[in-house]
N, C-alpha and C positions, 0 to 999 in steps of 0.2 A: 597496693592501691592504685599507684601512678602508671605501672604498665597497664593494668586493666581499663584505665580511663584512656590511655593513650589510645590505646587499640581502638576502643568506641569512637574515639574523636579524629581517628587520624586521616578519615575520609571528608572531612569538614574543612572549612576555612578558619581557623582560630589562631590565637595565640596563647601559648603557655608558659608560665614561670615557674621554673621548680627552684625553691629555695629551701636552703639546711642552714642552721646554725655553724655548720663545720665544713671548711674548704675540701676535706678528704672526701666527704659523702656527694659533693657537687661534681668534683672529678670522677667519681665510680660512676656516679648517673649519665655522666656526658658519654662515656663507654656504653653504658647499658643501653642508653636511649638514643645513640646514633642516628639510626633508622627515623626519627621524628625531627626533620629541619627546622618545624615552628616551635622550637623549644629555647627559651632564654633561661641561663641557669646564672644565679644570684646568691650571695650570703646573706642571710636575715635573720638577726636575733630579735623575735618578737616582744623581749623584753624592754628594749629599747626602741625611739623613735623611728619608725620605718624610712622617713621622710630623709632623714640623716643618714641613712645608709643606701639613699640612691632610689627609693621608691615612691612613686607618685601618689600623693593624695588622691583618694577615691577614683580610683581607675581600675579596679578589677570588679568583674560582675560577679564572678564566683571565686570564694577561696576555700582550697581543701585543706583541712587539718586532721591528719590521720594517725592518732595515738601519739601526739607530742605535746599538747596544751596542758596535760597532767603535769607535764615535769618543769613548767613554767614557775616563777617565785609568787608572782601575786596576779590571779585573772581578772579580778577588778578593777583596779587600779593601773595595770600594766597591759597585760596581755588582751583583752578582749577591745578597751577603749582603740588600741595599734590596730589591730582588725578590721573594727569599724571605721578608721579613718582611712584604710585602705579600700573599703567596699564603695562602689558609687550609689547613689539613692537608688534603692531597689534590687541592691547586692544580695547574695547569698552567702552564708556561711554552712558549708555541709562540714560537719564534725563527727569523727570517728573514735571513740573513746571508749576504754574499759568503764564498766558502771557496778562491779562488783569487786569487793575486795578479797582477794584470794592469796592463802598462803602459799602456794606453789610459785604466783607471780612476785611476790616479795623476796621470796628463796632466788627467783633468776635476777630480778631487777635491783632487790635490795640492797645489793652490794654497789651498783653503781652510782657515781657519784650525784647526779641530780636526782636521785629519787627522792630522797627524802627534804629537799631545799625548798619547798613551799612554804609561806608565810601569810597568806592571808586567811579570813576567817572561816570561809567556808570548807576547810581541809584544816581542822585541828589535830588530827593526830595522823593522817595518812592521803597520799596522793589521789589516791582513785575516790568520785565521788559517786552517788547516786544521780541517777537520769535526772530527777524531778530536783536535784540540787543544781544539775546543770540547767534548767529550765528555767527555774528563779534565776539564777545569776545573768543567764542571757538576757532576760527580760528587763532586770535590774541595772545591765549595764547598756541599756539602751536598745536593743535588737528588738525589731517591732512584733516577732513572734518566734516562737519556739515550738518545733513539732518533732517528734522522735519515734524510734521503735527502739523499744526495750525490755528486757524481762522483768523490769521495773513496773512497766505497766500493761493492762490487758490491750491487744491491738486489734480485738475482733475476729475476724476470721485467722484460720493458719495460715502461716507463707508456704506452707510445702502441701 
């Protein structure tokens, strides 16, 4: 996801913060994206207060979370409020998440330490939730609106 976004943005004057919970992945990203001089690399545990980790409140126009939020413990009282706190007024969250449970996904990721650590009411038995549930939790968490493209919903004309 990051590589495609950076290629699209490289001709524009932007600032981009690449964050991960692991310093190991930040070091790999520094090597991978070395040709993009406008990237800042910072460790971020979105379950903890971002300001205490060196992130300024209300300072991001866009936050992109690609297949990471499902692995957090509590979407409603930790994860989403922390994300909202980082966004400027009128800022946007671009969220990419699986929305259908699958046994093959469980076989691959089900042995990972963080896969089953969720504890919020939205995920009583599985970390993957439907797009309609994401929409509900985003709105309940104070996001002004939530739009999505998902197999859960009709989207009108085909994308292809």
